N, C-alpha and C positions, 0 to 999 in steps of 0.2 A: 174631596181632590185629596189623594193620599201623598203625602211627600216623603218619596225613599231616600232610603241615606244611602250617597254617592259610596261612600267605602262598604256598604254592603253588596251594591249592586256590582261595584268590581270584583270582590272576592267571589262571589256567587259566578261573575260570567268566567274569572280564574279560572275556578275548581270546575265548572261543567264545560266550558268550551275552549279555552288554551290547553288545561291540562298540563300547567308549569305551576313550580312552585313559586307562592306570591308574599310577599312580606311589606310592612310600613314602614317609613323613616320615622324620627321624632317630629317631622313636622304632619306627619298622618300620608304624606304621600304613598301611593301607591308603589311597589318596586315588584317586578315581573323577573321572577330569576328562573335560567332554565336547570335542572337535571338531569343527572348522568346515567338515572337508571331507572327511567319511566320507559323506556323503548320506542321516543320519539324525538325528531329533532326537531329544538325547540331555543328559544334565547341567539345566541349566539354561534349553538354549536355547528359543527362542518359537515357531521353527517348525527347518523343517531347514536345521541349519547356518546359523543365524540368530538376534539377540537373544540374550538372556542376559546373563552376565556379561564372557563370552570373544568373541563372534563380533559382525559387524558385526548394525546393528540389522536387520530383516528389511523388504523392500520395502513398502512402503503402508502401514507400520507405522509411527506418531509416537514419538518418542523426546523426554520429556518430562525426562529425567537433568539433571542439571546445574544450573548456575546461568544463569537471562536474563535481559537487560538491556533493559527498553522504551525503542527509538532513535527509532521517528517512526509516528505513528498517524494523520498528517495523511489527513484525503479527499480535499481539493483542494490539494495541493503549492506551487501559485500563491499559494492566501492568505495561506500564512506568510509565502513568498519576499518579496512584495508590500508587508504590512501590518505584521509583525513590524518592521523596520526594525534593528535593532542584534542580533548574532548570539545576546546572552544571552538577548534574549527570544524567538529564531527556537528556541532550545534547550529553554526553558523549556515555550515550545508545544506542542513535539514530543514532550515527556516528560510530559505533561498530560492529566488524563482528558477528554472530551470534557465533559462533564456540568459542572466545574469551570472552563469557559473565559472564562465572563464577564467577569472580569478582565482581558481583554485587551481587550473592546470599547475601553475609553478611549483604549490606544495603538493601535488600528485604526485608531478618528476622526481622531487626531490625522495619522496619517499621511496618509489619504485628503483631511483638508483642506490636509498640506502640499502634496501633491501638485499640487492646484488653485492654491494659491500660487504653487509656481514657474513655471507657465505663464500665472499672470496677471501675474508681474514682467517677464515675458518680452516681453508684448501691451501693458505698461503700463499696466494694469488690474489692478481687485480681482477675482479669481474664485472664488467658493465654491462648495460641491457644490449639486448642485441635486437635487431628488428625481427618481428614478429612473422607466423607464418600467415598472417594478414598484408605483411609488408606494411606495417608501421612503426617508423622510428618511435622514440622514446617522446617527443613533443608531440607527434600525433596523437599516438594513444592514448598519452592522457589526457589532451585536449577532447577526446573520444569520451572517455571516462567519466571528465568532470562536466564538459559543455551537453553531452548527451544521453545523462543519465535517467533514461525515461522508458518505461515500457511502451514498444512500439507494438504496430499490428501490423500486420500482411493479411487483410480480409481475402483477397483474394491468391496469394501465394502461399510458399511453407510455412509454417509456422515453428519456428526450430529458435534456439541460443546460439549453437554451430552447427554445421552439415557440412565435413569436410567433402565430403561427396559433389557437393551442389557450390560449396563457396558461401553458400546464404550462412549470413550470421546476425543475429540480435533482431530477428525479426517477430520476435517472440519467445516462448517458451512451451515444448513439449513436455510430457510430462515426463519422460524415458531421460532427457537432456539432463547431462550431469553438469552441470554451472559450474562446481569447484575447479572439476577437472579441466572445464574449457579455457576458466577464466586463470588459474596456475599456468597454463599452457599457452597462454598470452601472453604472460607475466614472464616465466622463466623457460621456455621451450624454443625462443632464437625461431629462425629461419623453416627450422626442419619440423618444430613441435616435440621435437627428443632433445634439445641439447641438453638440461639436467634431466634425466629421467631415471636415473639411478643406475646408468650402465655405464661403462668406461671409468668406474674410479669416482664419478660423481653423483653428486645426492640426489634424491627425487624428491625431485621438485615440483614436477608437473601434474601430480594426483595425489589428493588426500586418502588413495587407498578405501574410499567406500563406494559402493554402487548400489545398487538400488535391489540388490538382495532377490527375493523370490517373488517380488509383489509383479503382478501379471496386471499392466494398467488399460486392461481391454475388459476388466472388469467393473465393477461401482465400486466406487470407496468404498473401504480403504485398501481396496486391488488386493486382496488378501484373497487366498480360495477359504471355505469352510473347512470350519475345524473335523477331521478325522475320528470317531469315535471307537477305539480300541476294545 
């Protein structure tokens, strides 16, 4: 009876049946390894030639390995940019949890009033924040900005940043929405929305003067007409 070399048998099985890459360690033990280009799901692969400990992650799957650091969870980045002031406050706001952001409200309110002071000084008068078109006074408005800076979704309702016709506000953002003008109006427009609109000797603080231009949002991205050859 012939004695067969165990290692030879194992390598033969690897080559003919398993179709995986085989090797042996310094003690002569056979090691079976997956290969990432053989068209077969083997080893600890999550799919064909993807995933596992050696291959690239499979397309369409999330890789949660490693260590992650929260960098920014701002729903409306302009809020943090405009109201936080110092860089260290901005950084703390970015890494905070939405439900814990009430502590930023006093800073936001102080900044809001500071903006009015700056323009008041320029006009040689005193200017204070005035309750805005949503009926929000300074403490309430800045509480909304700080504590509820998250993108909201209205799956069964109107999606808009602000619709003056219906009074719907912050239920999302439609493509034509001018979020900067809405934000400026809430900050400087007062109860009518026109407090500082550039008329009657007032500075224009309720608009940045930039609109959507000639973009047609019924078209596919980037919402521009096809070029016309002349």
